N, C-alpha and C positions, 0 to 999 in steps of 0.2 A: 216128620222129624221135628224135634225140639232142639233149638240151638241157643245157648246162652254164652255171651262174651263177658268175661270178667277181666278188668284191668287190675292185676294183682301186684303187690309190692314185694320185691325180693328182700329177705331179711338182711339187715345191716346196710344194704346198699341204697335203698330207696328207689330202685329202678322199677319202672312200670312195664309189665309184660302182659300181653294179651293171652289169657288162658281161656279155653273153650270147653264147655260141657255139651256133648252131643248125646241125645237120648232118642231111642225109638219109642214112639208114642204107644204102640201096641204092646210090646213085650217089656218095656221099661228097662231094657238093657242100655247101659250108658258107657261113654268113653270120655275121658278128660284129656285134653291136649295141652301140653306144656304147663304143668302146675308150678310156676316159678316161685310162688309164695302164697301166703294166706290159705293154707290147706283147710283150716276150719271153716272158712267162708265158702270154699268150694264144696266141702262136705255138706254144708247147710243147704246149698242149692240142690245137691243130689237128694237130700232128705225131703225138701219141698216137692221135688219132682217124683218122690217115692221110687227113685231109680236104683238099680243094681249096677254098681261099677264093675264093668268087665275088663276094660283096658285103660292103662295110662300110656298115652302115645307121646313120644318125645321126638320133636322135629330135629333137634340137635342137642349136643351135650353141654352147652354153656350153662354156667351156674344160675343165670337169671331165668332159665327155663326148667331147671330141675330142683330148685331150692325147696319146693314143697312136697316133693315126691314121698319121702320117707314117712312123714306124718300123715299124708293123705292115704297112703297104702295101709298104715296102721289103723286109721279110722274107718276106711271103707273097702279095703281089699283092692282087687284089681291087679292084672298082670302088666308089668312094665315092658313096653315095646320100644326098641331103639334099633338103629341100623347097626350092622356088624362093625363098620369102620369107627363109629362114634361110641361103641359100647365101652371102650377103655376109658373114655372121658367121664363115665359115671363115678369113677373112683380115683381118677388121676387129675389132681388139681392143677397140674401144669398144662393140661388140656382144657379142663372145664373152667379155669380161671377163678375158682372160688377164693383163692388167696388174694386176688386182685381187688375183689370187692369186700374183703374182710369177712367173708362167710366161712363158717366152719366147714372143714373138709367133709364132703358127702361120703357116706358109706353105703353105696347102692350096688345092686347087681341086677342085670336085665333078666326077666323071665323068658323073653324070646328076642332073638336078633332077627331083624326082618330085612328083606332085600327088595330091590327094584321090581315093580310089577306084582308084588304080593297083594292079595286081596284080604281086607279086614271086614268082618261082618259084625254089626251091632243090631241084633234082632233082624229086621228085614232090610236094614240099610247096608249098602256095600260101598266100600272105599278102596281105591287103588293107590298103592304106594308108588311114588315117583321119586327116584333118587336124583337129588340136585346138589352135587358137591360144589363147593366154592366158598361159602361162608365157613363151613367146616368140611372135612373130607367125606363125612358121612351124613350130610344134610339131607332131609327128606321133606317132601310135600305129600299131602293126602287129598286125593281128588274123588269127588262123587259126581259121576256123569249125570245120574238121574236127578240129583238135587241141584246141579249146576253151580257147584262151588268147589273151592280148593283152599286148604290151609297151607300157607307157604312158609311158616316159621320166619327165619331171618334171611331167606333167600330173596324174596320179592316184597317190597313195600310200595306204598303209594308214591310214585314219582322217583323211586330209587331202588337200590339193591343193598344187600347186607355187606358190611365191611369185610375186607379180605386180608387185613394186616394182622390178624390174630393167628395163634397156632393152628396149623393145617389148612388155613385159608388160601385161596388162589383166585386171583381176579379173572383170568381167562376161563377157568372152570365155571365160575358163577355166571358169567355172561353167556357161556355156551349152554349151561343148564337152562337158563331163562329163555334164550332164543330158540333152542332146539326142542325143549320139553314143555315149557309153559305157554309161550306165545302162540303155538298152534292150537291151543284150546279154543272153544267157541267164544266169540266176542262177549257174550253176556254172562260168562263165568264170573261169579263173585269171588273176590280174593280176600281171604281173612288172614292177615299177616301177624307176625309175632309181636309187632309194636306198631303203634300209630293207627291210622284210620283205615277202614275198609275201602277197597277199590274194585275195579273190574278189569278183566284182561284187555278189553278194547281201549281202555283209557291209558294203558301202559305200553301198548305195542309199538307206537312210533319211536319211543326212546331206544328200543332195542334193535329195531330195523336200521336206525341211523348208526348205532354202534357197530352192528355187523357189517354194514357197508364200508366201514373204515378199516376192516380187517385187522382188528386189534391184535 
């Protein structure tokens, strides 16, 4: 597997978001996760890898994660994948908060709406969709057991979790998602979050064990 992390800047806002390019070395099929901005830069990486973009996977519908989708799709193709609950946020700026960061209202439509435990294949690579509501009602993570890694969007960061005071957010739900679905993963699972630095499940577990013991 080829994995590239790009810190891209969302238009107008100056926000830094982690976007990921995942490519199967043998087939050259690729997936881009959360192209929040700089689509030409992402396309350039795909060109360097000589990769064919199969999917654009969206962990959640906030503007800083979807700002580059339209142009990336125009440049490289690829099917837009997002959860059913968050699909409305692709075009509803009251949910995606495009207005809040002075970004032009997106005009997007999902190619496929995906559900918990769906499997996504990129060449010979397999990823399992894990529904993790809380930051948004339709937040998703994407897990590869074989590669020992998970993309967590804005659900889980190094040392903290995603904010829950935005539309469709819920504190109890995000903590439950993390403790019940992410913390049981193997200790050495590498966590690739939507912002900030990479971490590992074993380095985050004590935070959530303590929270769960308090019966929030």
